[in-house]
KOLKE-574901 format. One record per residue: x, y, z of N, C-alpha, C, O, CB in turn; chain; residue number from 1. Coordinates in steps of 0.001 Angstrom, whole numbers, plus 500000, padded with zeros to 6 digits. Glycine has a CB too. Example, Ala and Ser with C-alpha at 12.3 -4.5 7.8 and 13.67 -1.06 7.14 Angstrom:
# KOLKE-574901
{nx: 513190&ny: 494310&nz: 507800&cax: 512300&cay: 495500&caz: 507800&cx: 513200&cy: 496700&cz: 507800&ox: 514236&oy: 496681&oz: 508465&cbx: 511308&cby: 495527&cbz: 509046&chaine: A&num: 1}
{nx: 512850&ny: 497750&nz: 507080&cax: 513670&cay: 498940&caz: 507140&cx: 512900&cy: 500030&cz: 507870&ox: 513409&oy: 501138&oz: 508039&cbx: 514084&cby: 499402&cbz: 505725&chaine: A&num: 2}
//
This chain:
# KOLKE-574901
{nx: 500800&ny: 498768&nz: 499973&cax: 500069&cay: 499913&caz: 500065&cx: 500881&cy: 501216&cz: 500063&ox: 501739&oy: 501363&oz: 500934&cbx: 499287&cby: 499817&cbz: 501217&chaine: A&num: 1}
{nx: 500671&ny: 502173&nz: 499141&cax: 501398&cay: 503392&caz: 499054&cx: 501357&cy: 504235&cz: 500389&ox: 500326&oy: 504349&oz: 501051&cbx: 500841&cby: 504191&cbz: 497897&chaine: A&num: 2}
{nx: 502497&ny: 504788&nz: 500713&cax: 502543&cay: 505555&caz: 502080&cx: 501400&cy: 506552&cz: 502231&ox: 500783&oy: 506521&oz: 503295&cbx: 503913&cby: 506366&cbz: 502237&chaine: A&num: 3}
{nx: 501054&ny: 507402&nz: 501332&cax: 500056&cay: 508344&caz: 501600&cx: 498628&cy: 507615&cz: 501984&ox: 497763&oy: 508271&oz: 502565&cbx: 499936&cby: 509273&cbz: 500337&chaine: A&num: 4}
{nx: 498450&ny: 506464&nz: 501696&cax: 497156&cay: 505807&caz: 502064&cx: 497044&cy: 505444&cz: 503531&ox: 495961&oy: 505313&oz: 504101&cbx: 496965&cby: 504547&cbz: 501249&chaine: A&num: 5}
{nx: 498307&ny: 505278&nz: 504148&cax: 498404&cay: 505051&caz: 505526&cx: 497934&cy: 506272&cz: 506379&ox: 497621&oy: 506145&oz: 507562&cbx: 499806&cby: 504687&cbz: 505840&chaine: A&num: 6}
{nx: 497904&ny: 507421&nz: 505733&cax: 497599&cay: 508705&caz: 506467&cx: 496005&cy: 508832&cz: 506608&ox: 495470&oy: 509554&oz: 507449&cbx: 498237&cby: 510023&cbz: 505637&chaine: A&num: 7}
{nx: 495364&ny: 508098&nz: 505748&cax: 493814&cay: 508137&caz: 505801&cx: 493302&cy: 509544&cz: 505816&ox: 492471&oy: 509912&oz: 506646&cbx: 493254&cby: 507400&cbz: 507082&chaine: A&num: 8}
{nx: 493787&ny: 510308&nz: 504920&cax: 493340&cay: 511757&caz: 504751&cx: 491881&cy: 511636&cz: 504203&ox: 491507&oy: 510652&oz: 503564&cbx: 494351&cby: 512646&cbz: 503688&chaine: A&num: 9}
{nx: 491153&ny: 512613&nz: 504474&cax: 489712&cay: 512597&caz: 503970&cx: 489553&cy: 514055&cz: 503173&ox: 489823&oy: 515139&oz: 503689&cbx: 488544&cby: 512423&cbz: 505339&chaine: A&num: 10}
{nx: 489125&ny: 513891&nz: 501992&cax: 488765&cay: 515140&caz: 501185&cx: 487410&cy: 515580&cz: 501769&ox: 486374&oy: 514944&oz: 501572&cbx: 488661&cby: 514851&cbz: 499517&chaine: A&num: 11}
{nx: 487480&ny: 516650&nz: 502462&cax: 486270&cay: 517346&caz: 503136&cx: 485574&cy: 518189&cz: 502231&ox: 484344&oy: 518220&oz: 502257&cbx: 486659&cby: 518198&cbz: 504320&chaine: A&num: 12}
{nx: 486312&ny: 518962&nz: 501332&cax: 485597&cay: 519921&caz: 500408&cx: 486531&cy: 520329&cz: 499333&ox: 487748&oy: 520416&oz: 499489&cbx: 485068&cby: 521195&cbz: 501157&chaine: A&num: 13}
{nx: 485850&ny: 520593&nz: 498154&cax: 486518&cay: 521047&caz: 497109&cx: 486150&cy: 522588&cz: 496923&ox: 485019&oy: 523048&oz: 497076&cbx: 486206&cby: 520177&cbz: 495918&chaine: A&num: 14}
{nx: 487344&ny: 523347&nz: 496553&cax: 487142&cay: 524825&caz: 496423&cx: 487555&cy: 525186&cz: 494981&ox: 488194&oy: 524384&oz: 494300&cbx: 488018&cby: 525672&cbz: 497527&chaine: A&num: 15}
{nx: 487184&ny: 526402&nz: 494519&cax: 487500&cay: 526764&caz: 493182&cx: 489064&cy: 526877&cz: 493140&ox: 489641&oy: 526604&oz: 492087&cbx: 486755&cby: 528120&cbz: 492756&chaine: A&num: 16}
{nx: 489769&ny: 527267&nz: 494244&cax: 491243&cay: 527285&caz: 494229&cx: 491939&cy: 526267&cz: 495017&ox: 493113&oy: 526443&oz: 495342&cbx: 491704&cby: 528528&cbz: 494675&chaine: A&num: 17}
{nx: 491254&ny: 525153&nz: 495364&cax: 491970&cay: 524112&caz: 496115&cx: 491032&cy: 523164&cz: 496759&ox: 489968&oy: 522849&oz: 496227&cbx: 492858&cby: 524713&cbz: 497159&chaine: A&num: 18}
{nx: 491441&ny: 522692&nz: 497944&cax: 490757&cay: 521592&caz: 498701&cx: 490926&cy: 521831&cz: 500198&ox: 491831&oy: 522522&oz: 500666&cbx: 491342&cby: 520166&cbz: 498307&chaine: A&num: 19}
{nx: 489989&ny: 521209&nz: 500915&cax: 490293&cay: 521077&caz: 502393&cx: 490262&cy: 519602&cz: 502652&ox: 489424&oy: 518868&oz: 502129&cbx: 489232&cby: 521871&cbz: 503356&chaine: A&num: 20}
{nx: 491276&ny: 519149&nz: 503545&cax: 491472&cay: 517666&caz: 503807&cx: 491360&cy: 517663&cz: 505428&ox: 491803&oy: 518585&oz: 506113&cbx: 493044&cby: 517027&cbz: 503175&chaine: A&num: 21}
{nx: 490799&ny: 516664&nz: 505890&cax: 490795&cay: 516358&caz: 507348&cx: 491654&cy: 515062&cz: 507612&ox: 491648&oy: 514119&oz: 506821&cbx: 489275&cby: 516154&cbz: 507877&chaine: A&num: 22}
{nx: 492393&ny: 515078&nz: 508777&cax: 493226&cay: 514073&caz: 509190&cx: 492955&cy: 513794&cz: 510596&ox: 492983&oy: 514688&oz: 511442&cbx: 494602&cby: 514400&cbz: 508958&chaine: A&num: 23}
{nx: 492679&ny: 512501&nz: 510883&cax: 492371&cay: 512085&caz: 512287&cx: 493734&cy: 511776&cz: 513067&ox: 494481&oy: 510902&oz: 512627&cbx: 491395&cby: 510761&cbz: 512277&chaine: A&num: 24}
{nx: 494046&ny: 512462&nz: 514179&cax: 495264&cay: 512321&caz: 514795&cx: 495164&cy: 511179&cz: 515728&ox: 494281&oy: 511169&oz: 516587&cbx: 495676&cby: 513557&cbz: 515460&chaine: A&num: 25}
{nx: 496027&ny: 510204&nz: 515609&cax: 496145&cay: 509038&caz: 516563&cx: 497495&cy: 508974&cz: 516983&ox: 498354&oy: 509651&oz: 516419&cbx: 495731&cby: 507688&cbz: 515966&chaine: A&num: 26}
{nx: 497793&ny: 508105&nz: 518068&cax: 499077&cay: 507973&caz: 518666&cx: 500271&cy: 507610&cz: 517869&ox: 501379&oy: 508007&oz: 518233&cbx: 498973&cby: 507082&cbz: 519616&chaine: A&num: 27}
{nx: 500117&ny: 506846&nz: 516754&cax: 501196&cay: 506579&caz: 515891&cx: 501717&cy: 507678&cz: 515150&ox: 502787&oy: 507549&oz: 514555&cbx: 500858&cby: 505630&cbz: 515030&chaine: A&num: 28}
{nx: 501040&ny: 508807&nz: 515121&cax: 501519&cay: 509985&caz: 514394&cx: 502121&cy: 510988&cz: 515254&ox: 502474&oy: 512072&oz: 514788&cbx: 500449&cby: 510608&cbz: 513649&chaine: A&num: 29}
{nx: 502258&ny: 510697&nz: 516468&cax: 502741&cay: 511654&caz: 517520&cx: 504293&cy: 511564&cz: 517771&ox: 504867&oy: 510495&oz: 517562&cbx: 501981&cby: 511367&cbz: 518873&chaine: A&num: 30}
{nx: 504937&ny: 512599&nz: 518189&cax: 506264&cay: 512608&caz: 518455&cx: 506451&cy: 512204&cz: 519995&ox: 505464&oy: 511909&oz: 520669&cbx: 506845&cby: 513993&cbz: 518087&chaine: A&num: 31}
{nx: 507704&ny: 512199&nz: 520513&cax: 507886&cay: 511755&caz: 521885&cx: 507339&cy: 512830&cz: 522837&ox: 507217&oy: 512551&oz: 524030&cbx: 509392&cby: 511460&cbz: 522178&chaine: A&num: 32}
{nx: 507019&ny: 513989&nz: 522393&cax: 506420&cay: 514978&caz: 523263&cx: 504825&cy: 515043&cz: 523273&ox: 504155&oy: 515831&oz: 523941&cbx: 506970&cby: 516311&cbz: 522856&chaine: A&num: 33}
{nx: 504336&ny: 514046&nz: 522386&cax: 502923&cay: 513980&caz: 522311&cx: 502173&cy: 514890&cz: 521356&ox: 500944&oy: 514970&oz: 521346&cbx: 502448&cby: 514203&cbz: 523563&chaine: A&num: 34}
{nx: 502966&ny: 515560&nz: 520569&cax: 502568&cay: 516449&caz: 519380&cx: 502583&cy: 515701&cz: 518096&ox: 503260&oy: 514679&oz: 517985&cbx: 503518&cby: 517664&cbz: 519232&chaine: A&num: 35}
{nx: 501811&ny: 516203&nz: 517053&cax: 501954&cay: 515657&caz: 515704&cx: 503416&cy: 515788&cz: 515312&ox: 504055&oy: 516833&oz: 515443&cbx: 501017&cby: 516393&cbz: 514674&chaine: A&num: 36}
{nx: 503902&ny: 514644&nz: 514819&cax: 505279&cay: 514636&caz: 514313&cx: 505441&cy: 515539&cz: 512995&ox: 504644&oy: 515474&oz: 512059&cbx: 505700&cby: 513134&cbz: 514012&chaine: A&num: 37}
{nx: 506497&ny: 516343&nz: 513018&cax: 506802&cay: 517260&caz: 511937&cx: 506699&cy: 516670&cz: 510504&ox: 506138&oy: 517249&oz: 509575&cbx: 508170&cby: 517780&cbz: 512148&chaine: A&num: 38}
{nx: 507318&ny: 515418&nz: 510422&cax: 507278&cay: 514651&caz: 509175&cx: 505805&cy: 514409&cz: 508694&ox: 505445&oy: 514520&oz: 507522&cbx: 508013&cby: 513286&cbz: 509379&chaine: A&num: 39}
{nx: 505106&ny: 514109&nz: 509607&cax: 503614&cay: 513746&caz: 509216&cx: 502943&cy: 515050&cz: 508770&ox: 502121&oy: 515021&oz: 507855&cbx: 502739&cby: 513071&cbz: 510511&chaine: A&num: 40}
{nx: 503269&ny: 516186&nz: 509387&cax: 502708&cay: 517500&caz: 509060&cx: 503202&cy: 517852&cz: 507669&ox: 502406&oy: 518398&oz: 506906&cbx: 503119&cby: 518605&cbz: 510119&chaine: A&num: 41}
{nx: 504358&ny: 517609&nz: 507292&cax: 504869&cay: 517839&caz: 506049&cx: 504316&cy: 516974&cz: 504953&ox: 504195&oy: 517374&oz: 503795&cbx: 506231&cby: 517709&cbz: 506118&chaine: A&num: 42}
{nx: 503974&ny: 515727&nz: 505381&cax: 503290&cay: 514696&caz: 504466&cx: 501934&cy: 515149&cz: 504146&ox: 501491&oy: 515025&oz: 503004&cbx: 503202&cby: 513270&cbz: 505114&chaine: A&num: 43}
{nx: 501135&ny: 515757&nz: 505263&cax: 499861&cay: 516196&caz: 505033&cx: 499799&cy: 517368&cz: 504063&ox: 498862&oy: 517472&oz: 503272&cbx: 499261&cby: 516523&cbz: 506282&chaine: A&num: 44}
{nx: 500760&ny: 518221&nz: 504118&cax: 500909&cay: 519360&caz: 503341&cx: 501197&cy: 518905&cz: 501798&ox: 500625&oy: 519438&oz: 500847&cbx: 502069&cby: 520249&cbz: 503964&chaine: A&num: 45}
{nx: 502097&ny: 517917&nz: 501674&cax: 502246&cay: 517350&caz: 500359&cx: 501083&cy: 516824&cz: 499673&ox: 500809&oy: 517055&oz: 498495&cbx: 503136&cby: 516361&cbz: 500414&chaine: A&num: 46}
{nx: 500357&ny: 516043&nz: 500540&cax: 499113&cay: 515323&caz: 499917&cx: 498120&cy: 516469&cz: 499637&ox: 497496&oy: 516433&oz: 498576&cbx: 498409&cby: 514138&cbz: 500963&chaine: A&num: 47}
{nx: 497942&ny: 517393&nz: 500424&cax: 496874&cay: 518557&caz: 500265&cx: 497284&cy: 519225&cz: 499055&ox: 496375&oy: 519547&oz: 498290&cbx: 496805&cby: 519647&cbz: 501522&chaine: A&num: 48}
{nx: 498538&ny: 519514&nz: 498709&cax: 498986&cay: 520215&caz: 497506&cx: 498653&cy: 519222&cz: 496316&ox: 498188&oy: 519694&oz: 495278&cbx: 500604&cby: 520607&cbz: 497589&chaine: A&num: 49}
{nx: 498869&ny: 517910&nz: 496431&cax: 498533&cay: 517102&caz: 495430&cx: 497026&cy: 517084&cz: 494989&ox: 496646&oy: 517174&oz: 493822&cbx: 498962&cby: 515860&cbz: 495805&chaine: A&num: 50}
{nx: 496281&ny: 516963&nz: 496014&cax: 494888&cay: 517035&caz: 495814&cx: 494300&cy: 518329&cz: 495184&ox: 493364&oy: 518343&oz: 494385&cbx: 494290&cby: 516819&cbz: 497066&chaine: A&num: 51}
{nx: 494973&ny: 519413&nz: 495648&cax: 494570&cay: 520715&caz: 494961&cx: 494888&cy: 520703&cz: 493560&ox: 494091&oy: 521137&oz: 492729&cbx: 495237&cby: 521919&cbz: 495566&chaine: A&num: 52}
{nx: 496076&ny: 520201&nz: 493234&cax: 496504&cay: 520053&caz: 491665&cx: 495496&cy: 519138&cz: 491034&ox: 494955&oy: 519488&oz: 489986&cbx: 498074&cby: 519385&cbz: 491431&chaine: A&num: 53}
{nx: 495216&ny: 518028&nz: 491579&cax: 494255&cay: 516983&caz: 490945&cx: 492861&cy: 517637&cz: 490742&ox: 492201&oy: 517508&oz: 489711&cbx: 494099&cby: 515634&cbz: 491909&chaine: A&num: 54}
{nx: 492511&ny: 518292&nz: 491743&cax: 491073&cay: 518987&caz: 491650&cx: 491127&cy: 519979&cz: 490489&ox: 490195&oy: 520054&oz: 489688&cbx: 490643&cby: 519822&cbz: 493078&chaine: A&num: 55}
{nx: 492246&ny: 520756&nz: 490400&cax: 492348&cay: 521709&caz: 489278&cx: 492291&cy: 520984&cz: 487917&ox: 491427&oy: 521325&oz: 487109&cbx: 493667&cby: 522525&cbz: 489387&chaine: A&num: 56}
{nx: 493110&ny: 520063&nz: 487638&cax: 493397&cay: 519426&caz: 486299&cx: 492426&cy: 518335&cz: 486040&ox: 492146&oy: 517980&oz: 484895&cbx: 494839&cby: 518853&cbz: 486221&chaine: A&num: 57}
{nx: 491896&ny: 517786&nz: 487145&cax: 490978&cay: 516512&caz: 487019&cx: 491698&cy: 515414&cz: 487459&ox: 492800&oy: 515195&oz: 486955&cbx: 490474&cby: 516200&cbz: 485588&chaine: A&num: 58}
{nx: 491198&ny: 514605&nz: 488418&cax: 491890&cay: 513483&caz: 489126&cx: 492252&cy: 512452&cz: 487948&ox: 491422&oy: 512029&oz: 487143&cbx: 490893&cby: 512780&cbz: 490344&chaine: A&num: 59}
{nx: 493588&ny: 512115&nz: 487966&cax: 494059&cay: 511079&caz: 487008&cx: 494438&cy: 511646&cz: 485633&ox: 494839&oy: 510870&oz: 484766&cbx: 492975&cby: 510016&cbz: 486823&chaine: A&num: 60}
{nx: 494333&ny: 512934&nz: 485393&cax: 494590&cay: 513337&caz: 484000&cx: 496000&cy: 513802&cz: 483811&ox: 496457&oy: 513786&oz: 482668&cbx: 493640&cby: 514430&cbz: 483573&chaine: A&num: 61}
{nx: 496781&ny: 514239&nz: 484870&cax: 498210&cay: 514489&caz: 484841&cx: 499041&cy: 513765&cz: 485762&ox: 498620&oy: 513411&oz: 486863&cbx: 498450&cby: 515803&cbz: 485049&chaine: A&num: 62}
{nx: 500244&ny: 513525&nz: 485339&cax: 501239&cay: 512821&caz: 486281&cx: 502125&cy: 513937&cz: 486786&ox: 502576&oy: 514800&oz: 486032&cbx: 502145&cby: 511624&cbz: 485532&chaine: A&num: 63}
{nx: 502379&ny: 513889&nz: 488188&cax: 503200&cay: 514968&caz: 488653&cx: 504045&cy: 514438&cz: 489818&ox: 503802&oy: 513322&oz: 490276&cbx: 502332&cby: 516196&cbz: 489072&chaine: A&num: 64}
{nx: 505050&ny: 515217&nz: 490323&cax: 505817&cay: 514858&caz: 491439&cx: 506211&cy: 516126&cz: 492196&ox: 506281&oy: 517203&oz: 491603&cbx: 507022&cby: 514050&cbz: 491014&chaine: A&num: 65}
{nx: 506477&ny: 516004&nz: 493531&cax: 506914&cay: 517060&caz: 494323&cx: 508433&cy: 517470&cz: 493947&ox: 509357&oy: 516661&oz: 493854&cbx: 506761&cby: 516641&cbz: 495806&chaine: A&num: 66}
{nx: 508523&ny: 518738&nz: 493766&cax: 509818&cay: 519383&caz: 493566&cx: 510455&cy: 520051&cz: 494694&ox: 511666&oy: 520055&oz: 494911&cbx: 509709&cby: 520313&cbz: 492576&chaine: A&num: 67}
{nx: 509505&ny: 520649&nz: 495437&cax: 510007&cay: 521504&caz: 496527&cx: 508837&cy: 521465&cz: 497686&ox: 507634&oy: 521430&oz: 497428&cbx: 510321&cby: 523092&cbz: 495947&chaine: A&num: 68}
{nx: 509352&ny: 521475&nz: 498891&cax: 508392&cay: 521601&caz: 500003&cx: 508978&cy: 522247&cz: 501157&ox: 510003&oy: 521783&oz: 501657&cbx: 507862&cby: 520298&cbz: 500415&chaine: A&num: 69}
{nx: 508375&ny: 523355&nz: 501655&cax: 508792&cay: 524086&caz: 502718&cx: 507733&cy: 524270&cz: 503797&ox: 506648&oy: 524762&oz: 503486&cbx: 509255&cby: 525319&cbz: 502243&chaine: A&num: 70}
{nx: 507998&ny: 523893&nz: 505078&cax: 507026&cay: 523979&caz: 506176&cx: 507431&cy: 525064&cz: 507269&ox: 508568&oy: 525045&oz: 507740&cbx: 506894&cby: 522564&cbz: 506845&chaine: A&num: 71}
{nx: 506650&ny: 525851&nz: 507599&cax: 506888&cay: 526727&caz: 508777&cx: 505983&cy: 526218&cz: 509918&ox: 504765&oy: 526391&oz: 509862&cbx: 506581&cby: 528280&cbz: 508438&chaine: A&num: 72}
{nx: 506572&ny: 525594&nz: 510944&cax: 505929&cay: 525065&caz: 512074&cx: 505648&cy: 526268&cz: 512986&ox: 506604&oy: 526879&oz: 513463&cbx: 506790&cby: 523957&cbz: 512761&chaine: A&num: 73}
{nx: 504390&ny: 526639&nz: 513251&cax: 503984&cay: 527761&caz: 514010&cx: 503752&cy: 527494&cz: 515455&ox: 504055&oy: 528301&oz: 516334&cbx: 502816&cby: 528305&cbz: 513445&chaine: A&num: 74}
{nx: 503155&ny: 526233&nz: 515691&cax: 502795&cay: 525836&caz: 517080&cx: 502582&cy: 524347&cz: 517029&ox: 502352&oy: 523775&oz: 515964&cbx: 501488&cby: 526598&cbz: 517632&chaine: A&num: 75}
{nx: 502667&ny: 523663&nz: 518288&cax: 502518&cay: 522165&caz: 518287&cx: 501020&cy: 521867&cz: 518010&ox: 500115&oy: 522584&oz: 518436&cbx: 503002&cby: 521499&cbz: 519720&chaine: A&num: 76}
{nx: 500829&ny: 520743&nz: 517255&cax: 499479&cay: 520377&caz: 517086&cx: 499146&cy: 519063&cz: 517891&ox: 499797&oy: 518023&oz: 517790&cbx: 499194&cby: 520214&cbz: 515593&chaine: A&num: 77}
{nx: 498039&ny: 519245&nz: 518710&cax: 497512&cay: 518161&caz: 519570&cx: 496074&cy: 518010&cz: 519294&ox: 495526&oy: 518753&oz: 518478&cbx: 497739&cby: 518432&cbz: 521070&chaine: A&num: 78}
{nx: 495423&ny: 517081&nz: 519932&cax: 493986&cay: 516942&caz: 519824&cx: 493688&cy: 515799&cz: 518945&ox: 494487&oy: 514872&oz: 518814&cbx: 493331&cby: 518199&cbz: 519306&chaine: A&num: 79}
{nx: 492488&ny: 515850&nz: 518303&cax: 491947&cay: 514690&caz: 517575&cx: 491926&cy: 514797&cz: 516091&ox: 491773&oy: 513795&oz: 515391&cbx: 490603&cby: 514433&cbz: 518011&chaine: A&num: 80}
{nx: 492081&ny: 516037&nz: 515579&cax: 491896&cay: 516321&caz: 514125&cx: 492743&cy: 517409&cz: 513662&ox: 492997&oy: 518367&oz: 514392&cbx: 490488&cby: 516661&cbz: 513807&chaine: A&num: 81}
{nx: 493211&ny: 517295&nz: 512423&cax: 493974&cay: 518279&caz: 511734&cx: 493222&cy: 518725&cz: 510461&ox: 492671&oy: 517863&oz: 509776&cbx: 495364&cby: 517728&cbz: 511401&chaine: A&num: 82}
{nx: 493172&ny: 519976&nz: 510122&cax: 492581&cay: 520432&caz: 509041&cx: 493674&cy: 521059&cz: 508055&ox: 494506&oy: 521856&oz: 508490&cbx: 491522&cby: 521380&cbz: 509467&chaine: A&num: 83}
{nx: 493647&ny: 520703&nz: 506819&cax: 494583&cay: 521245&caz: 505898&cx: 493861&cy: 521878&cz: 504765&ox: 493096&oy: 521241&oz: 504041&cbx: 495524&cby: 520205&cbz: 505413&chaine: A&num: 84}
{nx: 494102&ny: 523081&nz: 504631&cax: 493405&cay: 523954&caz: 503465&cx: 494420&cy: 524309&cz: 502429&ox: 495306&oy: 525132&oz: 502658&cbx: 492747&cby: 525369&cbz: 504023&chaine: A&num: 85}
{nx: 494293&ny: 523694&nz: 501303&cax: 495186&cay: 523948&caz: 500259&cx: 494792&cy: 524935&cz: 499193&ox: 493729&oy: 524808&oz: 498585&cbx: 495465&cby: 522764&cbz: 499671&chaine: A&num: 86}
{nx: 495612&ny: 525887&nz: 498966&cax: 495259&cay: 526916&caz: 497841&cx: 496188&cy: 526797&cz: 496718&ox: 497399&oy: 526938&oz: 496885&cbx: 495308&cby: 528406&cbz: 498342&chaine: A&num: 87}
{nx: 495691&ny: 526553&nz: 495635&cax: 496634&cay: 526507&caz: 494390&cx: 496749&cy: 527940&cz: 493886&ox: 495861&oy: 528618&oz: 493370&cbx: 496054&cby: 525513&cbz: 493166&chaine: A&num: 88}
{nx: 498051&ny: 528280&nz: 494142&cax: 498521&cay: 529560&caz: 493888&cx: 498753&cy: 529843&cz: 492331&ox: 498255&oy: 530824&oz: 491779&cbx: 499782&cby: 529743&cbz: 494681&chaine: A&num: 89}
{nx: 499549&ny: 528903&nz: 491668&cax: 499629&cay: 528971&caz: 490242&cx: 499643&cy: 527481&cz: 489687&ox: 500280&oy: 526592&oz: 490253&cbx: 500927&cby: 529801&cbz: 489802&chaine: A&num: 90}
{nx: 499014&ny: 527310&nz: 488727&cax: 498997&cay: 526124&caz: 487981&cx: 499542&cy: 526416&cz: 486585&ox: 498803&oy: 526883&oz: 485718&cbx: 497599&cby: 525542&cbz: 487937&chaine: A&num: 91}
{nx: 500787&ny: 526155&nz: 486367&cax: 501507&cay: 526475&caz: 485107&cx: 501583&cy: 525235&cz: 484220&ox: 501021&oy: 524210&oz: 484604&cbx: 502950&cby: 527011&cbz: 485405&chaine: A&num: 92}
{nx: 502225&ny: 525259&nz: 483088&cax: 502404&cay: 524207&caz: 482185&cx: 503326&cy: 523129&cz: 482826&ox: 503140&oy: 521928&oz: 482627&cbx: 502967&cby: 524745&cbz: 480872&chaine: A&num: 93}
{nx: 504292&ny: 523596&nz: 483576&cax: 505322&cay: 522622&caz: 484081&cx: 505294&cy: 522613&cz: 485606&ox: 505319&oy: 521565&oz: 486252&cbx: 506785&cby: 522998&cbz: 483566&chaine: A&num: 94}
{nx: 505239&ny: 523889&nz: 486180&cax: 505263&cay: 523902&caz: 487686&cx: 503895&cy: 524503&cz: 488310&ox: 503259&oy: 525425&oz: 487802&cbx: 506538&cby: 524793&cbz: 488185&chaine: A&num: 95}
{nx: 503581&ny: 523873&nz: 489409&cax: 502334&cay: 524254&caz: 490181&cx: 502670&cy: 524526&cz: 491583&ox: 503303&oy: 523689&oz: 492227&cbx: 501256&cby: 523154&cbz: 490134&chaine: A&num: 96}
{nx: 502312&ny: 525578&nz: 492075&cax: 502703&cay: 526030&caz: 493383&cx: 501398&cy: 526125&cz: 494312&ox: 500404&oy: 526729&oz: 493908&cbx: 503459&cby: 527442&cbz: 493257&chaine: A&num: 97}
{nx: 501432&ny: 525539&nz: 495505&cax: 500301&cay: 525575&caz: 496471&cx: 500743&cy: 526158&cz: 497767&ox: 501885&oy: 525975&oz: 498189&cbx: 499719&cby: 524177&cbz: 496713&chaine: A&num: 98}
{nx: 499829&ny: 526876&nz: 498417&cax: 500056&cay: 527238&caz: 499825&cx: 499082&cy: 526451&cz: 500660&ox: 497886&oy: 526444&oz: 500369&cbx: 499889&cby: 528778&cbz: 500072&chaine: A&num: 99}
{nx: 499590&ny: 525750&nz: 501749&cax: 498744&cay: 525085&caz: 502598&cx: 498736&cy: 525557&cz: 503931&ox: 499791&oy: 525702&oz: 504549&cbx: 499019&cby: 523798&cbz: 502597&chaine: A&num: 100}
{nx: 497560&ny: 525824&nz: 504455&cax: 497344&cay: 526220&caz: 505845&cx: 496925&cy: 525119&cz: 506638&ox: 495924&oy: 524476&oz: 506322&cbx: 496373&cby: 527281&cbz: 505971&chaine: A&num: 101}
{nx: 497702&ny: 524807&nz: 507786&cax: 497349&cay: 523589&caz: 508551&cx: 496840&cy: 524115&cz: 509947&ox: 497487&oy: 524915&oz: 510623&cbx: 498649&cby: 522552&cbz: 508700&chaine: A&num: 102}
{nx: 495659&ny: 523607&nz: 510305&cax: 495009&cay: 524087&caz: 511613&cx: 494827&cy: 522910&cz: 512518&ox: 494670&oy: 521788&oz: 512037&cbx: 493589&cby: 524792&cbz: 511371&chaine: A&num: 103}
{nx: 494840&ny: 523124&nz: 513832&cax: 494546&cay: 522135&caz: 514749&cx: 492983&cy: 522012&cz: 514892&ox: 492271&oy: 522672&oz: 514135&cbx: 495240&cby: 522452&cbz: 516071&chaine: A&num: 104}
{nx: 492457&ny: 521224&nz: 515797&cax: 491009&cay: 520976&caz: 515826&cx: 490287&cy: 522180&cz: 516298&ox: 489068&oy: 522243&oz: 516135&cbx: 490667&cby: 519797&cbz: 516708&chaine: A&num: 105}
{nx: 490990&ny: 523215&nz: 516913&cax: 490251&cay: 524316&caz: 517359&cx: 490394&cy: 525385&cz: 516277&ox: 490013&oy: 526534&oz: 516498&cbx: 490727&cby: 524793&cbz: 518749&chaine: A&num: 106}
{nx: 490942&ny: 525022&nz: 515094&cax: 491093&cay: 525887&caz: 513930&cx: 492042&cy: 527076&cz: 514180&ox: 491836&oy: 528205&oz: 513736&cbx: 489733&cby: 526402&cbz: 513507&chaine: A&num: 107}
{nx: 493140&ny: 526704&nz: 514960&cax: 494177&cay: 527582&caz: 515177&cx: 495230&cy: 527318&cz: 514175&ox: 495705&oy: 526187&oz: 514066&cbx: 494677&cby: 527485&cbz: 516541&chaine: A&num: 108}
{nx: 495656&ny: 528404&nz: 513363&cax: 496736&cay: 528036&caz: 512419&cx: 498010&cy: 527631&cz: 513201&ox: 498554&oy: 528297&oz: 514083&cbx: 497052&cby: 529239&cbz: 511440&chaine: A&num: 109}
{nx: 498395&ny: 526405&nz: 512717&cax: 499520&cay: 525706&caz: 513351&cx: 500852&cy: 525505&cz: 512453&ox: 501965&oy: 525353&oz: 512956&cbx: 498998&cby: 524337&cbz: 513785&chaine: A&num: 110}
{nx: 500622&ny: 525522&nz: 511187&cax: 501693&cay: 525423&caz: 510113&cx: 501276&cy: 525944&cz: 508808&ox: 500101&oy: 525960&oz: 508443&cbx: 502124&cby: 524010&cbz: 509908&chaine: A&num: 111}
{nx: 502329&ny: 526399&nz: 508067&cax: 502169&cay: 526901&caz: 506690&cx: 503101&cy: 526308&cz: 505844&ox: 504279&oy: 526277&oz: 506201&cbx: 502296&cby: 528334&cbz: 506582&chaine: A&num: 112}
{nx: 502736&ny: 525802&nz: 504708&cax: 503548&cay: 525202&caz: 503803&cx: 503494&cy: 525762&cz: 502306&ox: 502448&oy: 526210&oz: 501839&cbx: 503220&cby: 523823&cbz: 503851&chaine: A&num: 113}
{nx: 504499&ny: 525715&nz: 501700&cax: 504494&cay: 526009&caz: 500258&cx: 505023&cy: 524814&cz: 499592&ox: 506115&oy: 524365&oz: 499938&cbx: 505322&cby: 527268&cbz: 499886&chaine: A&num: 114}
{nx: 504280&ny: 524226&nz: 498595&cax: 504658&cay: 522989&caz: 497900&cx: 504564&cy: 523313&cz: 496464&ox: 503646&oy: 523965&oz: 495967&cbx: 503756&cby: 521757&cbz: 498278&chaine: A&num: 115}
{nx: 505649&ny: 522780&nz: 495780&cax: 505752&cay: 522959&caz: 494257&cx: 505714&cy: 521591&cz: 493776&ox: 506388&oy: 520704&oz: 494300&cbx: 507096&cby: 523739&cbz: 493731&chaine: A&num: 116}
{nx: 504922&ny: 521397&nz: 492765&cax: 504771&cay: 520166&caz: 491910&cx: 505228&cy: 520424&cz: 490507&ox: 505038&oy: 521507&oz: 489953&cbx: 503302&cby: 519679&cbz: 491878&chaine: A&num: 117}
{nx: 505856&ny: 519373&nz: 489920&cax: 506232&cay: 519556&caz: 488535&cx: 505257&cy: 518534&cz: 487713&ox: 505073&oy: 517391&oz: 488132&cbx: 507885&cby: 519245&cbz: 488313&chaine: A&num: 118}
{nx: 504682&ny: 518984&nz: 486595&cax: 503953&cay: 518103&caz: 485934&cx: 504865&cy: 517309&cz: 485007&ox: 505771&oy: 517903&oz: 484422&cbx: 502876&cby: 518778&cbz: 485256&chaine: A&num: 119}
{nx: 504678&ny: 515991&nz: 484836&cax: 505561&cay: 515115&caz: 484159&cx: 505050&cy: 514916&cz: 482671&ox: 505671&oy: 514188&oz: 481897&cbx: 505657&cby: 513758&cbz: 484942&chaine: A&num: 120}
//
């Protein structure tokens, strides 16, 4: 099973400029401090950007790969749910850039990511 399927992300809403995903926080995704692991946060951002891209072009119509991912971790994420809102900033012929806002279950902004995909 591909790695991203282990995250069990749920597409909650499609927007004109992107998507919103929900992620259920469980113990295997936490770090030793009891917060969401930073690598999982980055993976959520990457997947949210992919969904925004697929929503724009049509699921399954384009092949793509991540070329750059940057995450600013603003605060620890705890609780039961994470919300990722992906905004497709630019969808070019070769590169597509997304901004992902990641919120905790209280809808407090906890991380911001910029993810660039290349169309293959």
